[in-house]
C-alpha positions as CSV (number, residue, x, y, z in Angstrom):
1,M,27.0,-67.7,-86.5
2,S,25.6,-66.8,-83.4
3,D,22.7,-65.1,-82.3
4,Y,21.1,-63.2,-79.0
5,V,17.8,-65.0,-77.5
6,D,15.9,-62.3,-75.0
7,R,12.5,-61.4,-74.3
8,G,11.9,-60.0,-78.2
9,T,12.8,-63.4,-79.7
10,V,10.0,-65.8,-77.5
11,R,6.6,-64.5,-77.8
12,L,3.1,-65.5,-76.8
13,S,0.4,-64.6,-79.4
14,V,-3.0,-64.4,-77.6
15,D,-5.9,-64.1,-79.5
16,G,-4.0,-62.0,-81.8
17,A,-2.1,-59.9,-79.1
18,E,1.5,-60.4,-78.6
19,L,2.8,-61.0,-75.0
20,M,6.4,-61.1,-73.5
21,P,7.4,-63.1,-71.4
22,E,7.0,-61.8,-67.6
23,N,10.6,-63.0,-67.0
24,S,13.4,-62.0,-67.5
25,I,15.6,-63.6,-70.7
26,N,18.9,-62.7,-72.4
27,F,21.7,-65.3,-73.5
28,A,23.7,-65.4,-76.7
29,V,23.2,-68.8,-78.6
30,Y,26.3,-70.3,-80.6
31,D,26.1,-72.3,-84.1
32,R,25.4,-76.1,-83.4
33,Q,24.5,-75.1,-79.8
34,S,20.8,-75.8,-78.0
35,F,19.2,-73.9,-75.4
36,E,16.9,-74.7,-72.8
37,T,15.1,-71.7,-70.6
38,E,11.5,-71.1,-69.4
39,A,9.2,-68.3,-70.1
40,L,6.4,-67.0,-68.3
41,F,3.3,-65.8,-69.4
42,I,0.2,-64.6,-67.7
43,V,-2.7,-65.8,-70.3
44,P,-6.6,-64.6,-69.3
45,A,-8.5,-67.6,-68.7
46,D,-11.2,-66.4,-71.7
47,A,-8.1,-67.0,-73.8
48,S,-8.8,-69.1,-77.0
49,I,-6.0,-69.1,-79.8
50,I,-3.0,-69.4,-78.2
51,T,0.4,-69.6,-80.2
52,L,4.4,-69.3,-79.4
53,L,6.3,-67.1,-81.4
54,F,10.3,-67.8,-82.1
55,G,12.2,-64.6,-83.7
56,R,12.4,-61.4,-84.0
57,P,9.2,-59.6,-85.0
58,E,11.1,-58.3,-88.3
59,D,12.1,-61.7,-89.4
60,T,10.6,-64.7,-90.4
61,V,9.0,-66.4,-86.8
62,A,8.7,-69.9,-86.2
63,R,4.9,-70.3,-84.9
64,L,3.7,-73.5,-82.6
65,P,0.1,-73.7,-81.8
66,L,-0.7,-74.4,-78.4
67,S,-3.6,-76.3,-77.0
68,L,-4.2,-75.4,-73.5
69,D,-7.3,-76.8,-71.2
70,L,-7.6,-73.5,-68.6
71,G,-11.0,-74.8,-67.6
72,A,-9.4,-76.7,-65.1
73,R,-7.9,-74.1,-63.3
74,R,-11.0,-72.1,-62.8
């Protein structure tokens, strides 16, 4: 079994609004294969709830809450 990973399958939820990566992500992932990629997101400095989302919006989505301290970058 395989699947195609693109900007729609790796997203970020910022205070309830979903963001797609700013960079391009496009590749196939095959059964028993792992992959590594970088996704670039622009997050507002006043964001409070950030969650990394995996999977297509119409399917079950894995959610990974993130804790960021953006105060040091201001």
